N, C-alpha and C positions, 0 to 999 in steps of 0.2 A: 443402462448407460445412457445417458442423454446426449442426443446426435446433434441437435440445434438448440442449444440453450437458450432462453429469454434472461438477458442480463440487464439488471438496473443500473443505470448511470446518473448517480446525482449530480445536480448543477453546482454543487459547492457554493461559495460565494459569490454571488450574481453581479458583486463589484469587480472582481477580478477577470482572469483570461479563462475560468471555467466553464461558461457557456460557449464560448469560443472554442475549444479543444475537445469539448464533447459534440457540438455539432459537426465540426470537421473531422471527428473520428465516425460519426454516424452515416457521412458520406463517403467513407474509405472502403473500397471494395473487399479488402482483407477482413474488415469487421463483417461487412454485410454478408459474407458467405461462411462466417465462423459462427454467427449468434444473430439473436432478433435484439437490438439494444432497444430499451425502453428507456426514455429522458424522464427523471424524477424532477419536475419543477412546472414553474410557471409557462402556459404555451406562448404567451406575449413575448416573454425574452426570448425563447427559442425562435419565434417568428423574426425577431429583430435581428438576431445574429446571423439566420439564413440571408436575409436581404443585406446585411453588413459583408458577408463573405461572397456575394453574388451568388448564391445556388439557386436552382429551379428545383425545387421540391417542397410539398404540402406537409404541413403538420397534422398529423391525425391525434385530434385530444380523445382520449381514453374516459370514458366515465368509471369504469372499473380496472383495476391493474392488469386483470387477464384476459381484456378484451382483444377481440381480432382486429389487425391491422391490414390497410391495404399495402400489399406490395409497393415498394418505391417511396412510400411516405416516412416520415420519422414520427415514430410514436412516441407520445407525451402525456403522461400521467400526472396531474396536480392533485396531491392528497387533500382530500377533503378538509377544511378547517385549515388551510397552511395560509400564511399571511399574502394578503394582496397588495400591501405596501411596498412589496419587493419591487415591483415594475417600476418604481420611482426613485429606486437608489442611485444616487450619483457613482458614477464609475471611478474607481481608483483610488478608494478611502474607505476607511472604516466606517460601518454603519449597524446600528443594533438590530435593522429591520434586516439586511442581510445576513446577519448573525443567527436571528431566529429563524429566517426561511431555511438556511442551509441545516440548523440543526433538525428542522421539522421534515425536510426532505431525507434526511439520514435515518432517522426515527421510522419513517413511513416504509422506506426500502428494505430495512432490518427487519421488520415486523412482517412484510410480505414474504422475504425470503425466508423466515424463519417457517412461514406456512407453507413453503414450497411452491409460491406464485412465481418466484425467480429463482434461477439458479445459482444466481452469483449477484454480487454487488460491486461496480467500478465506482469510485467516488473521485469526483473533481476536487481540488482543493480548498479548503476554508482558512478564515482570517481566526485563528485563535483570539484576538483582539477583539474582532466584532461578536464572536461567541461569547466573551466574557461581557460585552457591552449588552446583550441580549438575557444576560442573566444566568449563562449557562458555564458555571465555571468549572470545565475540562480542560485537561492539557491539550486535546486534540481527539481526532477520529477515533483513535486506538483504544482510548479509555472509555468513550461513550459506547462503542461496538461492545467491548468487554462486558457491562454493566447492563446493556439491553439482552446481551446472550447468557448474563449470568453465570460468567466464566472467571477465575482467578487465575488460572496457569494460563497466559496468552504471552505473546511477542511480538515486536513488529520486525520483518523480515525485509531487507531488500535483494531482490533477486534479479539477475542478469542472465539471460539466455545465452546460449553458446555464440561465439561470432570471434570476430579477429581479435577483439580485445579479450575476451576470455576463453581461454583453452579447453575448459572442461567439456566432455562432450554432452553433458546434462544441465549445463550453465553452471553459475556460482550463486549461494545466498550468503547472507549474513545476518545472523539475529541478534538482539541486544539484549544484556541482561538488564540493565537499568535504561531507563529511556527519558522520557520529558521530565528531567530533572536538572538541579545545578550541578555543576561539577565539583562545589564542595561535598555535595551530599552523597557522592557515587561511591567513596570507601565504605560506609558505612552502610549503605542497602545492598553491596555484595554477599550472598552467602551461597554455601557449598551448594544448598538445595536449589537455590535460584540459577547458578551455572549449570548444574546437571538438569533442569527441567529445560532451559533453553538447548542443550546438547540433543534431548531428545525430540524436541519440538521441530529443529530443523533437520534431523534426521529423518523423521517421518513425511515432512515435505518433500525432501529431496527424493524419497523413495516414491512418492506420488508423481512426481515430473519424470520417473523412470529409471534413476539411479539406485538399482539393487543394494549396492554396499557403499553407502556415502562415506567420504574420506572428509573427518570433520576436524577443523583445528580451533584452537581456542586461544584468544588473544590473553597476553599477560595486562595487568594494570598500569604498572610502572615502569619507566626505561630499563631496557635491557633484563626485561623480566624480573627486575627487583635486584639484580647483581647479588645474587646470595644473601640478600637481606640487607644490603646498602642501601638499597632505595626504596625499600618497604618489604614486608613479609605476606602482604594478602595472596601472593603466588604460591607459597608452600602452606599459608595456612588455609587458604579458602578455594583457590582455583585447582590446583594439584589435586586436593582429593575427590573432586568432581570428577576429574579425568578420570582417575582411578576407578571410581566408581562407575562411571559409565562403562567402561572397558569391561570391567568384571561382570556387571549387572547384564549386558546384552552383546558381550564382543563386540563393539562396535569397534570402526578405525578411528580413535578419537586420540589427539596427541596437544600438546600444550604443558602448561601456559608458554605460547611463544612472543618473542618482541613483536609489537605490532608494526614497528618502522620498516621490517622485512616481511612479514607474514603477508601482506595482502599484495604483493608483488609476487610471491610464491605462489599464492591461490588463483590468481590470474593466469600465471602460465600453464596451469594444470595440476601443478600438485596435490589441490585440496578439492572438495566439490561444494564445501562449507566453512563458514567462519563464525564462531561465537565471540562477539565484541563485548567489552565490558560498559560502556557506554555510548550515547548518541552520536557524538562526533568522531569517535574514534572508527565506526562503522561506514558513517555517511561522507565523511571527507574523503576516504580512500574510495569508495565505491563510485561516488561522482565524478573523482578525478578519471576513473577506468571508464565511464561511459556514461555522462549524465543523464542525456535522454534517453537511454534504455533502459536505465534503471527502474523497476516495478517494486511498488510498496506492497506487502502481501501481511494480513493481519494472521498468525498462526495461534491454534488454539482455539478458535471460534468454531460452533458447529456448521457455521455459514461460510462461504468462500468470499472473501473479501482483497480487491487490489485497487490500486490508485497510481497514477504516475509519482514520480520522486520530487518534482516541484512543486512550488507553492503558488500564492495566488498573483503574483507577478503585476502588484497593482501598478508598478512602474510604466508597464510597456502596453497594457490594455488599451485598446481600440486605435492602436499603431499597425494591426496587420502584422505584429511580429510574433505571435503566440505560434510555437511549434506545437503540432497535435501528436507528434511520435510518441511520446511518453504516454499520453491516453491511450492511442491506439495500442501499444505495447500491453498496458495495464489488463484492457480488454481482452486481447487474444491471449493473456495468461490465464485469465478467470475463465474463458471458454475452455481452452485446454484441459484445467484442473476440472470443470464441470464435466468432462467426457467429450467436447467438442474435438474433430479433426481439424486442427490449425495448421495452415499452409505457409 
């Protein structure tokens, strides 16, 4: 078991708040005692942010991602061949050079993690528009990671550690059956097997964070869980069979489909440990209302550990000393915990 894991922190889109929250997280004592963070990105950008936040710390440029770094310095590895144009990107707007660099940082970090150089990846937010401007037509991090890792059964999960907002002793997770797609397409994308896969993925994750017998609740798609078919039949036709199969297959504590308008309050109060949502906003809005800054994004189904904060690039506040690093800090600590570190 890894006691002091080395975790790759990608800068994400350098026109947004990613570099700032990464640097501030590297300076945080909770992070420094839990892991060895290694920033993946251009060292000049890291130095600029250090000066911007007024910190007194040196950047240790690594020629190889597994180089040893002096204590007290911020380790930084700029992948060979990555774009140098990123240094001149204007802040607060989409730029193809920023999109290209964010893609290159993610690819390099993933490849090195698959090799075992890093124990986990924590990603700063990227701009999907900038990614597309650079010619990379993915919906986001999750789909890129799944392709790089060669997996088809994967899911995006938001996780909240136990707190005053979440009463479950092991925290609360939500995974999504469909993700980055239009609302119009959601009903046609839901399948019984898809719901079942997400139930099993989130069950395994909750076991990894210490929940021996996760209580999993499955959301309905339609208002009032379809109201006996008056508002739709996806509940009886697709979702309920997945719940029954999960219970029969592994005797899991799985229930549903539950009306989503009351389920998340019940989950936050401690009745459930995990929720399976049918689409992106059904899970995201509820979770971010419960505790926006503390929600951590975890990609399930990968052969590697990947976490990220739940916020975006925040172009509107970049350069205003308004970026809150708590989401990035939380994401790093969850990654360290999953990698075997003792997190305080």
